[in-house]
C-alpha positions in Angstrom: -7.9 11.6 30.5 -11.0 9.8 31.2 -13.0 7.3 28.8 -16.2 8.5 28.2 -18.9 6.6 26.8 -22.1 7.9 25.8 -24.3 5.3 24.3 -27.2 6.0 21.9 -25.9 9.6 21.8 -27.7 11.1 18.8 -26.6 14.1 17.7 -24.9 14.8 21.5 -21.3 15.2 21.4 -20.5 14.2 25.0 -18.1 11.8 25.6 -14.9 10.2 23.7 -16.8 7.3 22.8 -19.8 8.4 20.9 -22.3 5.0 20.2 -25.5 4.9 17.9 -26.8 2.7 15.9 -27.1 5.2 13.1 -24.1 7.5 11.6 -24.9 10.6 12.9 -22.2 13.8 13.1 -21.4 12.6 16.5 -21.2 9.0 16.6 -17.4 8.1 16.3 -19.0 4.5 16.1 -22.5 3.1 14.8 -23.1 -0.4 16.2 -26.4 -2.2 17.9 -25.8 -2.1 21.7 -28.6 -5.0 21.7 -25.9 -7.4 20.5 -23.0 -6.0 23.2 -21.0 -3.0 23.9 -17.9 -4.1 21.7 -15.2 -3.1 24.0 -13.3 -4.5 26.3 -13.6 -5.3 29.9 -12.7 -2.0 32.5 -12.1 0.2 29.5 -14.5 3.4 30.0 -14.3 5.9 33.5 -17.7 6.4 32.8 -20.6 5.7 31.2 -23.7 7.9 30.0 -27.2 7.3 27.9 -30.1 9.3 27.8 -33.4 8.3 26.6 -32.2 5.1 25.3 -32.9 2.3 28.2 -36.7 2.4 27.2 -36.1 1.3 23.6 -34.1 -1.8 24.3 -35.6 -5.3 24.4 -33.0 -7.1 26.8 -32.4 -4.3 29.5 -30.5 -6.8 31.8 -27.6 -7.8 29.3 -27.3 -4.4 28.6 -26.6 -3.2 32.3 -24.7 -6.5 32.8 -22.7 -5.4 29.2 -22.2 -1.7 30.6 -20.9 -3.2 34.1 -18.5 -5.4 32.0 -17.0 -2.2 30.4 -16.7 0.0 33.2 -13.6 0.4 35.0 -14.2 -0.7 38.8 -15.2 2.6 40.9 -16.5 3.7 37.5 -19.8 5.9 37.3 -22.9 5.3 34.7 -25.7 7.8 34.6 -28.7 6.6 32.8 -31.4 8.7 32.2 -34.7 7.4 31.2 -38.8 7.5 30.8 -40.7 7.8 34.1 -43.1 4.8 33.9 -45.8 7.3 36.8 -45.8 10.4 34.1 -49.4 10.3 33.1 -48.6 12.6 29.8 -47.0 9.7 28.3 -50.3 7.7 28.2 -52.8 10.7 27.6 -50.8 11.7 24.5 -50.3 8.0 23.5 -46.5 8.5 23.0 -45.4 5.1 25.2 -47.7 2.5 24.2 -45.0 0.4 22.3 -45.5 1.8 18.9 -43.7 3.5 16.5 -42.3 6.4 17.4 -43.8 9.3 15.8 -40.9 12.3 16.4 -39.3 13.2 12.8 -36.0 12.5 14.3 -36.7 8.7 14.9 -38.5 8.2 12.1 -34.7 8.2 10.3 -34.2 4.7 12.1 -37.2 2.3 11.2 -38.0 0.2 14.0 -37.4 2.5 16.5 -40.3 1.6 19.9 -40.3 1.8 23.4 -40.6 -1.3 24.5 -40.0 -0.6 28.6 -41.1 2.5 30.8 -39.8 2.4 34.3 -40.3 3.1 38.2 -37.8 4.0 40.3 -38.1 0.2 42.1 -37.5 -1.3 38.7 -34.3 0.5 38.1 -32.9 0.0 41.2 -33.8 -3.7 41.1 -32.3 -3.9 37.5 -28.8 -2.2 38.6 -28.7 -3.8 41.5 -28.7 -7.4 39.4 -26.0 -6.1 37.4 -24.2 -5.3 40.6 -23.7 -1.5 40.5 -24.5 0.4 43.7 -26.9 3.1 43.4 -25.6 6.4 44.4 -29.3 8.3 43.2 -32.5 7.6 41.9 -34.4 11.2 41.6 -37.3 12.4 38.9 -36.3 14.9 36.6 -37.6 17.3 34.4 -37.4 17.1 30.3 -35.6 19.5 28.0 -38.1 19.7 25.5 -39.8 23.3 26.5 -43.5 22.7 25.8 -44.1 20.0 27.9 -41.4 21.4 30.5 -43.6 24.2 30.9 -46.8 22.4 31.2 -45.1 20.1 33.6 -44.1 22.9 36.0 -47.6 24.8 35.7 -49.4 21.9 36.6 -46.5 21.4 39.5 -46.7 24.9 40.8 -50.8 24.3 40.9 -50.0 21.2 42.8 -51.8 19.2 40.3 -50.8 15.4 39.4 -47.4 16.7 41.4 -45.3 13.0 41.5 -46.8 12.1 37.8 -45.4 15.3 36.4 -41.5 14.0 35.8 -41.5 12.4 32.4 -37.5 11.5 33.5 -35.5 9.5 36.0 -31.9 9.5 36.2 -30.2 6.9 37.9 -26.3 7.5 38.9 -24.4 4.4 40.0 -20.9 3.8 40.6 -19.4 0.0 39.4 
């Protein structure tokens, strides 16, 4: 059976090992990934994280840790915020302040420290030793903004600036 690490899992039940900084019904391990990933070298077959990277202060260290615990040939999928998405700035949600969403209020101090372009992510992943398989813009699963983004794309308004997320798929 493959060992799948879900970093910053929140309430997501995907993976065999689900890590978050606070306990939830989904977490199997509770610790701060900014202090390292508390597993041995080459332990996981796959790593998945969604909406975590932008909350970390030292992204390079984090990706180095992911590389360390991922088996050779293993796959990592990271979904993070797209710095080009203008909605984030017009609504003021990605300015480094405390998050306003009620789910985040349960963890005092949760902030966005970074947003990324495809080029930033490519540089970071390559510097940590990963081979990039795919980098692409993707939609959010938050329905109200998903619909707005789709309407703007249909009207050809700000087409490249309406994707709120970037997905990176890489291999060690």
